[in-house]
N, C-alpha and C positions, 0 to 999 in steps of 0.2 A: 472515429467516434467523436461527437460533438462534446466539448468541455464547457461547463458554465460554472460561474461563481456566485454564490448567492449568500446574503447575511442570514445567520441563525434565526433572527426574529421573523424575518420574511419568510424564510423556510418553514417554520412552524405554522404561519397562517395559510400555506400553500402546499402542504404536505401531499396531498393527493395528487396535485399536478406534478409535483416533482417524482413522485413514484411512477406516474405514467410516463414522463420524459425518460427517466432511468430505463424503464421496461423497453423503451423504444430505442434504446441504445445510448443516451447521454450519459456523461459522467459529470456528476455535480460536486463542487467543492464548496464546502460549508466554512463561512468565516465569521470570526468575531472580533471586533474592534480592528478591522482590516487585516487579520491574521489568519491564514487557513488553519482549521482545527479538526476537520474531518473530510472524508470522501464518500461518496455514495456511487457505487458501481453496479452495472448489471450483473446479476448472478451468472448469466450465460457466459461472461468473459472469464469466469474463473474454473477453468477445466484441469484437472489433475492430469499431470503429464503433458501439459500443453507446451512447456519449455524444456522438454527432456533433453538432456545433453549439455545445457547452457551452463551447468555447474559441475566443476571437476574437484574431486578429492584426491589429495597426494596419498601415494601408496603406503606412506609412514606416518599418516595422520594420527594413528592410536599408538605410536612408539612414544616412550618416555623422553622427555626434553632432557637435554643435558644439564648439569649443574651449573654450568656459565649462564644459562638462560636465567635461572632464579637469582644469580648473584650478579647481575649486570650492574645494578646500581652501586655496587661497593667498590 
């Protein structure tokens, strides 16, 4: 995927062109004052279940935490 960075002011005057580039697979990073503030990704890259199995949850994730956890700063 091609990645491009563009200033917000420039992006606002070339919005239709940006949409076409994103639709064809580009990833656009919007920046303001030389700092990234937003991303524009093609919708087709966001597929539910695309990274299935990449996150695991501990079997005890919903059990109460011990009192020592809450009193650690004392």
